[in-house]
N, C-alpha and C positions, 0 to 999 in steps of 0.2 A: 669831416676831421674825425676818424677814429682813434681813440685812445685806450688804451687797454690798463687796468689798474689790477693786477694779480690776474683772475679769472674773469673779470667784470669788464664788459665794454661799456664804455662811456660815450655819449652822443653830446652835440652842442646846440644850443639854440644861439641864434642871431636876432636882434631885433634892429631894426632902423627907427630908432626910439622918437628922432626929432620928426618922422613922418607919420607918428602915430596918431590916430585921430579920437582916441579914448573910447570907443565903443562898446568896451568890456567883455568881449566874446571871449578872448582870449583868458579873462579872470575866471568867468563862467564855466567855460571848458576843462581847464585846468588850473585852480584855485592853489595847488601847493605849488606851483612854479610862477605865476602871476599875481601881481596886486595892482591897486590903481594908485598913482601917487600924488600927491598934494598938486600937481601940474596937471592933473586932470587927464594923464596919460598912464598906460600900462607900464609896470616895471618887472622885471625878471628876478624871482628871488636868488639872492647871491650873484646878481649881475654887475658885471664890471664893464668898464669903459673899453672899447674893442679897438685895439692899437690900429693906427692907419685909416679909421673909418670915423670921421667926425660925428657926433651923434648918434652913433650906435653904441648898443652895450651887447654882452654875450654872457652866458654862463655852461659849463658842464654838467650833466647829470648822469645817472648809472642808466644803463640800458634795463629797465624793469617797464611794468604797465603803464609807467608816466610817460615813456614814449610816446603812445598811443594818443592821449590828451595832447602834449604838445603837437603833434601831427597834425592833429584836428584842429588847433587853432591855428597853424600854418594853413592849412585849407580853407578855413572859415573867415579868415582876418579880409574883411572887405578892401583893405589898401595894401595888401601883401607885403607887409612889411616883418613878417615872420619867416624864417627860414632855420628847419631843423636839418642838422648834416650829421652823417654818420649812421644812418638807416639804411 
């Protein structure tokens, strides 16, 4: 999903949080957008529940250098629970 705020394009990151195994790869690759929670699973910075998908969260970010680390987190996730859209 692409959104525009003025001249800035934003991209969306979705995570199937319930299926996360807590390997911390996303946190290592993109620490500005990911952190480990008390539940032992990664969480998106400013993440909110994704309507219509139980156990999922999502967040929107501006399309800047950070999209590269989120795409890398998507590629490196061993259980494929991270999805970057709008790129």
